[in-house]
VOROMAR-407769 format. One record per atom (N, C-alpha, C): residue in one letter; x, y, z. Coordinates in steps of 0.05 Angstrom, whole numbers, padded with zeros to 5 digits, always signed. Atoms other than C-alpha are relative to their C-alpha. Example, Ala and Ser with C-alpha at 12.3 -4.5 7.8 and 13.67 -1.06 7.14 Angstrom:
// VOROMAR-407769
a+00018-00024+00000a+00246-00090+00156a+00018+00024+00000s-00016-00024-00001s+00273-00021+00143s-00015+00022+00014
//
This chain:
// VOROMAR-407769
m+00011-00023-00008m-00086-00898+00924m+00002+00026-00013l+00003-00029+00011l-00108-00844+00889l-00001+00026+00011s-00005-00018-00007s-00086-00780+00903s-00023+00027-00018d+00009-00019+00008d-00115-00708+00882d+00014+00017-00008v-00016-00013+00024v-00050-00686+00857v+00024-00022-00030g-00015+00022+00034g-00020-00716+00784g-00015-00023+00008r+00016+00022+00003r-00081-00761+00798r-00004-00010-00034p+00008+00006+00031p-00111-00800+00723p-00019+00013-00008k+00024-00008+00012k-00160-00766+00687k-00023-00024-00005p+00036+00016+00013p-00234-00799+00686p-00006+00005-00024c+00005-00001+00021c-00259-00806+00626c-00028+00015-00005f+00030-00009+00005f-00324-00756+00629f+00004+00010-00028t+00005+00001+00037t-00362-00740+00567t+00007+00029-00008h-00007-00036-00001h-00338-00664+00570h+00031+00005+00015p-00027-00012-00008p-00264-00635+00569p+00002+00005+00037l-00010-00003-00024l-00239-00634+00637l+00009+00025+00020p-00015-00031-00009p-00231-00570+00675p+00027-00006+00023r-00027+00010-00011r-00157-00561+00713r-00009-00010+00025p-00004+00016-00026p-00138-00598+00782p-00023+00010+00020l+00010-00006-00028l-00179-00601+00843l+00015+00022+00013f-00011-00033-00025f-00165-00537+00888f-00013-00005+00019k+00012-00009-00019k-00173-00519+00958k+00005+00027+00000n-00009-00035+00010n-00193-00447+00952n-00005+00017+00030e+00000-00014-00029e-00190-00389+01006e-00017-00004+00025k+00030+00000-00024k-00253-00410+01046k+00000-00038+00003g+00002+00030-00006g-00234-00487+01049g-00012-00014-00014a+00021+00013+00012a-00276-00514+01001a+00009-00008-00024f+00005+00018+00035f-00258-00567+00945f-00018+00004-00021s+00016-00003+00028s-00282-00551+00875s+00008+00000-00018w-00007-00007+00035w-00279-00551+00801w-00011+00034-00008p+00020-00032+00014p-00287-00480+00763p-00023-00016-00005q+00025+00006+00014q-00355-00474+00738q+00002-00002-00024n+00009+00004+00029n-00379-00506+00679n-00024+00010-00011k+00007-00018+00009k-00414-00473+00631k-00026-00014-00008d+00031+00023+00009d-00468-00538+00612d-00016+00000+00028m+00008+00003-00038m-00480-00532+00695m-00022+00028-00003t+00022-00015+00003t-00508-00467+00686t-00025+00004-00012k+00021-00008+00013k-00563-00485+00639k-00024-00016+00012k+00021+00015-00021k-00595-00532+00688k-00016+00015+00015k+00029-00020-00011k-00659-00505+00719k+00001+00003+00029y+00012+00003-00025y-00667-00527+00788y+00035-00007+00021n-00023+00001-00011n-00608-00508+00843n-00003-00017+00019v+00004+00021-00023v-00595-00565+00895v+00023+00000+00017l-00016+00010-00017l-00555-00566+00965l-00004-00024+00012d-00004+00014-00003d-00532-00625+00982d+00010-00001+00036l-00015+00005-00025l-00518-00642+01061l-00004-00035+00012f-00009+00036-00011f-00486-00703+01097f+00002-00009-00033c-00004+00013+00027c-00468-00708+01019c+00018-00028+00003g-00015+00017+00001g-00418-00754+01035g+00017+00000-00030c-00015+00009+00023c-00382-00777+00963c-00021+00011-00020g+00015-00020+00007g-00446-00750+00940g-00022-00026-00034g+00007+00015+00013g-00485-00809+00911g-00034+00009-00003l+00032-00016+00010l-00556-00769+00913l+00000+00015-00013s-00001-00013+00023s-00528-00716+00879s+00002-00013-00026k-00013+00018+00022k-00497-00756+00822k-00032-00011-00012g+00027+00009+00018g-00571-00784+00814g-00020+00024-00003f+00015-00020+00007f-00601-00716+00819f+00014+00018-00026e-00017-00010+00017e-00545-00693+00771e-00015-00015-00034m+00005+00016+00017m-00566-00750+00720m-00034+00006-00005a+00028-00007+00003a-00640-00725+00732a-00005+00026-00016g-00015-00033+00014g-00606-00653+00700g-00011+00017+00025y-00006-00028-00018y-00603-00615+00766y+00023+00008+00001n-00029-00008+00001n-00545-00572+00778n+00002+00005+00035i-00010+00008-00034i-00511-00588+00848i+00023+00023+00004i-00026-00026-00006i-00483-00523+00874i+00016+00005+00016l-00018+00002-00023l-00460-00548+00940l-00005-00025+00011g+00015+00029-00015g-00450-00611+00979g+00020+00007+00033v-00013-00001-00030v-00436-00605+01059v+00004-00024+00011d-00001+00024-00014d-00400-00658+01097d+00012+00002+00024f-00022-00002-00014f-00353-00659+01153f+00024-00020-00001n-00021+00019+00009n-00314-00723+01122n+00023+00011-00018e-00016-00017+00019e-00264-00688+01079e+00015-00023-00021p-00006+00020+00024p-00239-00747+01043p-00024-00016-00020a+00021-00002+00027a-00312-00755+01010a-00013+00014-00007l+00008-00023+00022l-00316-00694+00997l+00020+00007-00023k-00022-00011+00028k-00253-00687+00954k-00004-00020-00026t+00014+00016+00015t-00285-00752+00923t-00023+00010-00009f+00012-00020+00019f-00343-00705+00911f+00004+00020-00009a-00001-00029+00023a-00312-00647+00884a+00012-00014-00024y-00020+00005+00019y-00275-00688+00840y-00018-00009-00029n+00019+00014+00014n-00334-00721+00815n-00028+00017-00013h+00024-00014-00001h-00385-00671+00813h+00010+00029-00011h-00012-00022+00006h-00360-00615+00768h-00020+00029-00005g+00010-00034-00008g-00381-00536+00779g-00014-00001+00021s+00016-00001-00028s-00404-00557+00846s+00026+00008+00020k-00022-00010-00019k-00365-00529+00908k-00007-00024+00027t+00009+00014-00020t-00361-00560+00979t+00010+00006+00020l-00015-00013-00019l-00351-00542+01046l+00003-00030+00025c-00004+00016-00010c-00329-00583+01099c-00006+00012+00031g+00008-00020-00030g-00362-00561+01175g-00021-00015+00009d+00026+00021-00026d-00414-00586+01227d-00024+00023+00000l+00032-00016+00011l-00483-00563+01204l-00013+00004+00030s+00014-00012-00019s-00502-00553+01276s+00013+00021+00014s-00008-00022-00009s-00459-00499+01283s-00008+00025-00014p+00012-00020+00018p-00490-00433+01270p+00016+00014-00020d-00002-00010+00015d-00435-00400+01232d+00008-00018-00028t+00000+00017+00027t-00433-00457+01179t-00024+00018-00023f+00025-00012+00017f-00503-00420+01151f+00020+00021-00017d-00024-00023+00011d-00451-00357+01143d+00017-00014-00024k-00023+00010+00023k-00405-00402+01100k-00013-00015-00022i+00014+00005+00022i-00453-00431+01061i-00011+00022-00020d+00005-00022+00006d-00479-00363+01049d+00014+00013-00020d-00018-00010+00014d-00419-00348+01021d+00008-00016-00025l-00008+00019+00023l-00407-00407+00974l-00020-00001-00018v+00028+00001+00022v-00481-00408+00945v+00003+00027-00015e+00001-00032+00004e-00470-00324+00937e-00023+00004-00002e+00031-00002+00000e-00537-00307+00903e-00013-00020-00016k+00018+00018+00014k-00559-00366+00872k-00025-00009+00021k+00017+00003-00010k-00619-00386+00892k-00005-00034+00006i+00001+00024-00018i-00630-00453+00936i-00028-00013-00012d+00019+00007+00011d-00685-00491+00895d-00016-00034+00015v+00010+00030-00026v-00681-00566+00941v+00026-00004+00003i-00020+00011-00022i-00648-00587+00990i-00008-00034-00001i-00003+00036-00002i-00627-00662+00996i+00025-00016+00017g-00025+00006-00013g-00588-00701+01047g-00014-00029+00014g-00003+00021-00016g-00586-00759+01095g+00015+00004+00033p-00012-00010-00023p-00580-00737+01161p+00001-00023+00021p+00006+00023-00019p-00556-00788+01220p-00022+00002+00020c+00031-00009-00024c-00617-00803+01259c+00003-00022+00023q-00007+00016-00018q-00583-00850+01311q-00012+00005+00022g+00009-00002-00032g-00604-00808+01372g-00026+00000+00002f+00028+00002-00004f-00672-00819+01362f-00014-00027+00008s-00004+00023-00005s-00661-00891+01380s-00003+00008+00028l-00006+00004-00027l-00643-00863+01443l-00014+00018+00018t+00021-00018-00016t-00689-00798+01457t-00025-00008-00004g+00028+00006+00006g-00748-00821+01422g-00015+00032-00010p+00023-00025+00016p-00811-00764+01396p+00007+00017+00027r-00003-00027-00025r-00813-00730+01466r+00017+00015-00001q-00011-00022-00004q-00745-00711+01463q+00015+00005-00018f-00007-00018+00025f-00740-00681+01396f+00028+00014-00005d-00022-00017+00001d-00695-00629+01407d+00025-00002+00017d-00025+00011-00016d-00642-00668+01448d+00016+00001-00014e-00017-00003+00015e-00577-00654+01436e+00012-00019-00016r-00003+00018+00015r-00561-00719+01404r-00009-00003-00021n+00016+00000+00029n-00610-00704+01348n+00011+00024-00019k+00001-00029+00010k-00573-00637+01334k+00004-00008-00030l-00005+00007+00035l-00548-00666+01258l-00031+00003-00012y+00025-00003+00009y-00623-00679+01249y-00014+00025-00003l+00007-00026-00006l-00638-00614+01270l+00008+00021-00010a-00018-00015+00011a-00591-00578+01230a-00018-00001-00021m-00001-00004+00029m-00621-00603+01168m-00027+00006-00005i+00023-00019+00007i-00691-00581+01179i+00001+00025+00017e-00003-00032-00002e-00664-00516+01201e+00002+00013-00022t-00010-00013+00026t-00629-00509+01137t-00029+00001-00017v+00025+00001+00011v-00697-00518+01109v-00013+00022+00002r+00027-00020-00006r-00737-00468+01142r+00022+00023-00006r-00002-00024+00012r-00684-00422+01124r+00005+00009-00024y+00001-00007+00027y-00675-00426+01060y-00020-00003-00020r+00029+00006+00017r-00750-00452+01044r+00006-00002-00036p+00000+00013+00026p-00722-00489+00981p-00035-00013-00015k+00024+00008+00013k-00788-00507+00933k-00005-00037+00018a+00003+00023-00017a-00775-00574+00961a+00023-00017+00008f-00029+00020-00007f-00728-00624+01000f-00009-00032-00004l+00001+00031+00001l-00711-00693+01006l+00014-00014+00015i-00015+00001-00024i-00686-00727+01073i-00009-00039-00004e+00007+00029+00010e-00668-00809+01059e+00021-00007+00033n+00002+00010-00035n-00665-00847+01133n-00001-00027-00002v+00007+00026+00000v-00664-00920+01141v-00021-00009+00009p+00034+00002+00002p-00731-00956+01139p-00007+00000+00030g+00008+00004-00018g-00728-00969+01209g-00012+00019+00028m+00003-00023-00015m-00739-00903+01229m-00032+00005-00002a+00035+00004+00000a-00814-00914+01196a-00018-00008+00030t+00012+00013-00021t-00830-00962+01256t+00008+00010+00025l-00019-00007-00019l-00785-00925+01305l-00026+00005+00031y+00025-00015-00028y-00828-00911+01380y-00026-00008-00022k+00035-00002+00013k-00895-00941+01339k+00004+00025-00025g+00000-00023+00016g-00873-00884+01280g-00002+00028+00008e+00003-00020-00014e-00880-00828+01332e+00034+00021-00012v-00024-00015+00010v-00813-00796+01305v+00003+00003-00026r+00013-00008+00026r-00837-00806+01233r-00015+00020+00001d+00021-00020+00000d-00893-00769+01247d+00008+00028+00013e-00008-00029-00010e-00860-00714+01284e+00015+00018-00018i-00014-00016+00021i-00814-00699+01229i-00023+00012-00023v+00018-00009+00027v-00873-00690+01175v-00019+00019+00028r+00010-00027-00020r-00907-00639+01238r+00011+00012-00011r-00023-00017-00002r-00842-00604+01238r-00009+00017-00026f+00006-00016+00025f-00846-00592+01161f-00021+00017-00008t+00035+00000+00003t-00924-00588+01157t+00004+00030+00000k+00003-00014-00009k-00914-00532+01204k+00016+00034-00013m-00024-00019+00010m-00863-00491+01159m-00014-00002-00023g+00006-00010+00031g-00905-00497+01095g-00004-00017-00021y-00004+00028+00011y-00890-00571+01070y-00027-00015-00012n+00015+00022-00003n-00937-00618+01037n+00027-00027+00003v-00030+00013+00003v-00895-00672+01057v-00015-00038-00010n+00009+00031+00010n-00906-00750+01038n+00028-00021+00014n-00036+00014-00004n-00851-00810+01055n-00014-00026-00008q+00007+00029+00005q-00851-00881+01037q+00036-00016-00006i-00007+00020-00002i-00807-00944+01046i+00012-00001-00032l-00010+00013+00018l-00765-00949+00981l+00019-00027-00007c-00015+00020+00005c-00730-01013+00947c+00023+00010-00023s-00021-00007+00025s-00659-00992+00901s-00012-00019-00020a+00011+00025+00021a-00678-01055+00867a-00021+00001-00027d+00024-00017+00021d-00741-01022+00840d+00007+00016-00023y-00012-00020+00022y-00707-00976+00798y+00019-00002-00009g-00020+00019+00017g-00660-01020+00766g+00031+00004+00017v-00021+00000-00007v-00599-01020+00816v-00001-00025+00016p+00003+00027-00009p-00577-01086+00829p+00013-00004+00024q-00005-00004-00026q-00581-01082+00898q-00017-00006+00019i+00020-00007-00026i-00629-01096+00957i+00003+00019+00019r-00011-00026-00025r-00626-01030+00993r-00028+00011+00002k+00024-00008-00002k-00689-01008+01027k+00010+00034+00016r+00001-00029-00019r-00692-00928+01049r-00027+00008+00004l+00021-00018-00004l-00740-00884+01080l+00007+00025-00011v-00004-00033+00003v-00755-00820+01046v-00019+00014-00004f+00020-00024+00003f-00787-00761+01048f+00005+00013-00013v+00006-00022+00022v-00807-00712+01005v-00019+00024+00012g+00017-00024+00002g-00835-00644+01008g-00002+00022-00007i+00003-00015+00027i-00861-00596+00970i-00021+00030+00012l+00007-00029-00013l-00865-00514+00995l-00028+00003-00015e+00022-00014+00002e-00938-00488+00994e-00015-00019-00020s+00002+00006+00028s-00966-00538+00941s-00024-00021+00026e+00024+00007-00011e-01036-00567+00956e+00000-00039-00014e-00009+00021+00011e-01014-00631+00917e+00025-00016+00014r-00014+00017-00007r-00977-00687+00947r+00016-00017-00010f-00020+00007+00022f-00910-00714+00921f-00010-00036+00003e+00017+00031+00001e-00926-00785+00891e+00034-00013-00004f-00025+00021+00002f-00864-00837+00892f-00002-00009-00027p+00003+00005+00025p-00845-00856+00827p-00006-00034+00000k+00011+00021-00005k-00873-00925+00815k+00030-00021-00010p-00028+00011+00015p-00820-00981+00802p+00001-00006-00024y+00003+00003+00025y-00790-00987+00738y+00002-00038+00001l-00011+00025+00008l-00770-01065+00752l-00024-00024+00022k+00021+00015-00020k-00817-01124+00777k+00023-00019+00014p-00017+00023-00017p-00774-01179+00821p+00007-00007-00017d+00000+00029+00020d-00774-01230+00767d+00030+00012-00023d-00013-00020+00016d-00736-01168+00724d+00028+00014+00010y-00017-00020-00019y-00688-01143+00778y+00029-00012-00010i-00022-00004+00007i-00615-01132+00757i+00016-00015+00019t-00014+00013-00024t-00573-01186+00782t+00033+00011+00006c-00035-00009-00012c-00496-01186+00815c+00018-00004-00029e-00026+00012+00027e-00471-01228+00742e-00005+00020-00024q+00005-00014+00028q-00506-01176+00695q+00018+00034+00007a-00010-00030+00000a-00480-01113+00734a+00038-00007+00005i-00028-00004-00006i-00405-01136+00756i+00013-00020-00024g-00018+00018+00010g-00389-01198+00702g+00015+00003-00016d-00017-00010+00014d-00352-01161+00658d+00028+00007+00001l-00023-00014-00014l-00295-01135+00709l+00017-00026-00006p-00009+00010-00003p-00242-01166+00708p+00008-00026+00025s+00006+00018-00020s-00232-01230+00753s+00022+00006+00023l-00019+00000-00012l-00163-01213+00783l+00006-00022+00014e-00006+00030-00010e-00149-01286+00794e+00026-00009+00002h-00034+00004-00004h-00069-01277+00787h+00019+00028+00002s-00011-00016-00009s-00064-01210+00807s-00017+00014+00020l+00011-00013-00018l-00087-01159+00856l-00023+00028-00016g+00016-00020+00016g-00109-01102+00801g+00010+00022+00010d-00015-00025-00002d-00092-01034+00801d-00024+00027+00011d+00019-00019+00002d-00123-00966+00818d-00015+00009-00018v+00013-00008+00017v-00131-00951+00748v+00013-00023-00024s-00003+00020+00016s-00129-01005+00700s-00013+00004-00030e+00007-00008+00024e-00158-01026+00631e-00027-00032+00002y+00014+00021+00007y-00223-01068+00616y+00011-00032-00014e-00007+00028+00012e-00212-01142+00588e-00015-00019-00023r+00024+00014+00015r-00275-01153+00556r-00018+00029-00011e+00024-00021-00003e-00333-01116+00527e-00022-00009+00010p+00018+00017-00011p-00396-01113+00565p-00024-00005-00016l+00012+00034+00011l-00440-01169+00559l-00027+00014+00007t+00029-00005-00001t-00511-01132+00586t+00004+00034-00002e+00006-00027+00008e-00543-01068+00581e+00002+00012+00021y-00003-00015-00022y-00534-01045+00652y+00034-00001+00000q-00026-00009+00000q-00456-01058+00641q+00003+00022-00023k-00001-00019+00030k-00461-01014+00574k-00007+00029+00010l+00014-00020-00017l-00498-00964+00618l+00028+00014+00020m-00020-00009-00019m-00444-00969+00675m+00022+00015-00008r-00019-00009+00015r-00386-00956+00624r-00008+00030-00015g-00006-00013+00016g-00412-00911+00582g+00007+00016-00022s-00030-00008+00028s-00353-00873+00533s+00017-00002+00024c-00029+00011-00015c-00307-00898+00598c+00019-00021-00008n-00016+00031+00016n-00254-00936+00569n+00031-00016+00022v-00027+00005-00019v-00208-00934+00635v-00011-00017+00017l+00016+00011-00028l-00225-00982+00693l+00017+00017+00031y-00014-00010-00034y-00213-00944+00767y-00009-00010+00023n+00003+00009-00026n-00210-00971+00835n-00015-00027-00002h+00007+00023-00001h-00214-01039+00812h+00026-00018+00013k-00018+00012-00013k-00167-01069+00861k-00005-00014+00025s+00011+00013-00021s-00168-01129+00913s+00011+00001+00017i-00015+00002-00021i-00153-01141+00979i+00026-00029-00006d-00024+00012+00003d-00087-01182+00985d-00013-00025+00025h+00010+00019-00016h-00120-01243+01021h+00016-00020+00011k-00016+00013-00014k-00089-01288+01074k-00011-00030-00019q+00016+00022+00016q-00090-01362+01042q-00024-00015+00019f+00019+00009-00008f-00138-01384+01091f-00026+00004-00001v+00023-00016+00006v-00186-01336+01069v-00015-00018-00020k+00007+00008+00030k-00185-01358+00996k-00011-00036+00005d+00014+00030-00008d-00189-01434+01020d-00023-00002+00013t+00024-00002-00012t-00246-01419+01063t-00019+00009-00020i+00017-00006+00012i-00293-01379+01016i-00003-00021-00024a+00009+00011+00022a-00279-01428+00960a-00007-00029+00002l+00019+00025+00006l-00319-01485+00988l-00029+00020+00010v+00028-00005-00004v-00379-01437+01003v-00010+00003-00031p+00008-00001+00026p-00425-01444+00940p-00010+00032-00009d+00008-00024+00009d-00453-01383+00897d-00026+00005+00014g+00025-00014-00009g-00503-01343+00938g+00003-00021+00034g-00003+00022-00034g-00480-01392+01005g+00015+00020+00012n-00023-00021-00021n-00448-01372+01075n+00005-00016+00017y-00013+00010-00018y-00421-01395+01131y-00012-00037+00011k+00014+00027-00003k-00473-01448+01138k+00003-00024-00023d-00009+00028+00019d-00444-01490+01078d+00026-00009+00001l-00033+00001-00007l-00377-01494+01107l-00001-00030+00011p-00005+00025-00012p-00360-01561+01136p+00007+00004+00028p+00000-00005-00022p-00355-01570+01211p+00032+00012+00005g-00026-00004-00007g-00292-01543+01245g+00008+00032-00024v-00009-00019+00016v-00280-01492+01182v-00020+00026+00002g+00004-00029+00001g-00290-01414+01183g-00021+00005+00027e+00015+00000-00021e-00314-01418+01253e+00014+00026+00011s-00019-00032-00011s-00271-01347+01271s-00025+00015-00009r+00024-00023+00003r-00338-01313+01238r-00022-00021-00006i+00034+00012-00006i-00407-01345+01256i-00014+00021+00012f+00025-00010-00011f-00458-01293+01253f-00020+00001-00035h+00024+00006+00029h-00512-01284+01189h+00018+00007-00015m-00014-00015+00025m-00464-01243+01149m+00028-00013-00013a-00038+00005+00005a-00398-01281+01151a-00002-00021-00024w-00006+00007+00026w-00371-01316+01091w-00030-00006-00020t+00019-00005+00024t-00423-01292+01046t+00006+00002-00024r-00007-00008+00037r-00418-01302+00973r-00028+00016-00017y+00028-00010+00010y-00467-01251+00933y-00009-00026-00030c+00007+00018+00009c-00505-01293+00892c-00010+00011-00032s-00010-00009+00023s-00496-01290+00820s-00029+00004-00016y+00023-00005+00020y-00573-01296+00795y-00025+00017+00014k+00015-00010-00013k-00600-01248+00843k+00018+00022+00009p-00015-00017+00006p-00583-01175+00858p+00017-00001+00029s-00016+00009-00023s-00534-01165+00922s-00018+00017+00026r+00010-00010-00026r-00546-01148+00995r+00009+00022+00002t-00001-00023-00008t-00549-01084+01017t+00038+00004+00007i-00019-00009+00009i-00476-01055+01003i+00011+00016+00030d-00009-00017-00018d-00441-01033+01075d+00030+00013-00002t-00032-00019-00001t-00373-00992+01095t+00015-00025-00001g-00025+00015+00005g-00331-01052+01102g+00007-00020-00017h+00006+00012+00024h-00349-01100+01046h+00017-00029+00012r-00014+00014-00024r-00307-01149+01099r-00011-00034-00002n+00015+00028+00004n-00358-01204+01096n-00014-00011-00022n+00013+00011+00022n-00387-01213+01031n+00018-00003-00018f-00019+00014+00018f-00350-01248+00972f-00010+00000-00031h+00007+00008+00029h-00354-01248+00899h-00008-00027+00002y+00017+00026-00008y-00406-01298+00882y+00023-00022-00024k-00023+00021+00015k-00340-01333+00833k+00012+00000+00007w-00035-00003-00009w-00282-01310+00850w+00008+00002+00034n-00006+00002-00037n-00249-01319+00920n+00015+00019+00008r-00004-00034-00015r-00245-01246+00948r-00025+00009+00002c+00025-00023-00005c-00285-01191+00973c+00000+00015-00036p+00001-00014+00021p-00313-01148+00919p+00020+00033+00004t-00012-00022+00011t-00265-01091+00889t-00025+00034+00006v+00025-00027-00014v-00295-01010+00908v-00009+00000-00024r+00011-00004+00019r-00310-01017+00836r-00021-00008+00000e+00025+00016-00005e-00354-01074+00845e-00021+00009+00012s+00025-00011-00020s-00384-01052+00901s-00020+00034-00008a+00010-00020+00016a-00394-00979+00866a-00017-00012-00019r+00019+00018+00018r-00432-01023+00808r-00020-00005+00008l+00034+00006-00013l-00482-01051+00853l-00006+00020+00011q+00011-00019-00017q-00490-00978+00884q-00011+00017-00030s+00004-00019+00014s-00504-00957+00813s+00010+00031-00010f-00022-00022-00001f-00448-00910+00811f+00014-00001-00036p-00008+00013+00017p-00427-00913+00740p+00041+00007-00002d-00031+00008-00004d-00353-00929+00722d+00027+00031-00005d-00014-00018+00007d-00324-00859+00709d+00008+00019+00021f+00005-00007-00023f-00345-00843+00775f+00026-00005+00016v-00024+00006-00014v-00274-00841+00820v+00003+00012+00024f+00000-00009-00030f-00268-00851+00894f+00027+00004+00005l-00033-00008-00022l-00203-00822+00926l-00004-00007+00031g-00010+00003-00027g-00169-00834+00990g+00009-00029+00000n-00014+00031-00006n-00138-00902+01018n-00031-00020-00003k+00021+00021+00001k-00179-00967+01013k-00024-00003+00016g+00022-00003-00013g-00220-00962+01073g-00012+00029+00005q+00012-00028+00011q-00240-00891+01057q-00013-00004-00022q+00015-00003+00018q-00264-00907+00996q-00019-00027+00007d+00014+00019-00005d-00303-00971+01017d-00029+00016+00023k+00024-00020-00020k-00339-00926+01076k-00017+00020-00028q+00013-00021+00019q-00353-00876+01010q-00027-00014-00009v+00013+00013+00017v-00385-00927+00973v-00031-00012+00020g+00020+00009-00008g-00428-00963+01025g-00017+00023+00012n+00010-00017-00007n-00449-00898+01053n-00024+00019-00019a+00016-00008+00024a-00483-00878+00993a-00024-00002+00000v+00028+00009+00012v-00556-00870+00962v+00013-00008-00026p-00005+00012+00030p-00556-00914+00898p-00004+00032-00015c+00001-00022+00015c-00551-00866+00843c-00019-00002-00020l+00021+00005+00022l-00601-00888+00794l-00033-00008+00027m+00026+00000-00019m-00652-00896+00859m-00005+00034+00001a-00010-00030-00006a-00632-00818+00870a-00014+00012-00025k+00015-00001+00032k-00646-00808+00793k-00025-00007+00002a+00038+00003+00005a-00721-00834+00798a-00011+00020+00013i+00012-00015-00013i-00739-00799+00851i+00001+00031-00002g+00000-00025+00018g-00710-00733+00814g-00015+00003-00021v+00021-00006+00024v-00743-00741+00752v-00022+00008+00008q+00026+00000-00016q-00808-00751+00794q-00003+00028+00009l+00012-00027-00007l-00805-00689+00827l+00006+00021-00020l+00014-00029+00013l-00797-00640+00772l-00021-00002-00007k+00037+00000+00003k-00867-00657+00761k-00007+00022+00013y+00013-00011-00025y-00878-00623+00820y+00013+00036+00003l-00017-00028+00002l-00826-00559+00806l-00003+00025-00019k+00006-00020+00019k-00849-00536+00739k-00018+00015+00003
//
């Protein structure tokens, strides 16, 4: 397990500051990096997790000033990888959280607010009970935008919200932000369209303050025939056939594709590439499943302890992966008889290789699975710049 004390140094393209620390306000952060202050638009990330949205916006040239979440292991990962950013572990539905945000942001202007608030409550309450206690975290996101009035905001959610109660929940969200002075657009995006080797669909809301022009979502970069495949994404990583790997290891071969080169960047150390020690019956069972197959390809009587639509599923080497989840225990490598490592899942989420995940294996899996793919976030961030100038 990687800890935040005496941990290896990931190979960022600029000198690392002093180690991660927890200040007197309870916030994990790095000292401010001078390069960060040159970036023009300041971003507040709510429900930030490990920081997939923030990483994408950082790639697009934004300055991430603060990440807020209630999951401390994820915040440690966020702080480790977002140099110059601060973090706050807190409940956004609590009124005093705004005071803490004010203290940490200091005098900086918040230009953009981004986040993915939990939306499960709406499936129980519906649009007529929008202000129900069960929706308090989503309401906190709306209240934060109302309080700070950024130039723009972005909210991402599961695609099912678009049709929940025949679209009434989605329409109520748009109505509330419109009343606050935002021109709001929403659309379901597929991450594979923007160079992510994964089919992951998300409903995204973007609002521009006091603008006559509605945000136009970025057009797809790739057509389905040109999507990045699993093999193109992770085929250069060690097989781990004869070992479990380690939290810190080395590449064994040169990158084979442009995507692999992009993910490696200038990094020459391999992080988070450690396999699960599967029981022999698991290895024997998955060995019977072909590339891209699942439990339906198993002989009668084999693997019947797991019979549901995702059971014993191998990634397909010549297609993007399915949606990366928070467990990774039902999906297997397209070639090797094991579940994907954290690094392989991170590659499929378009996290660069110098993005290091902290915590135990379960915590790392959740951080990766809950994240917004970085390259999709970057595409939105780049497009948003046109409306902020």
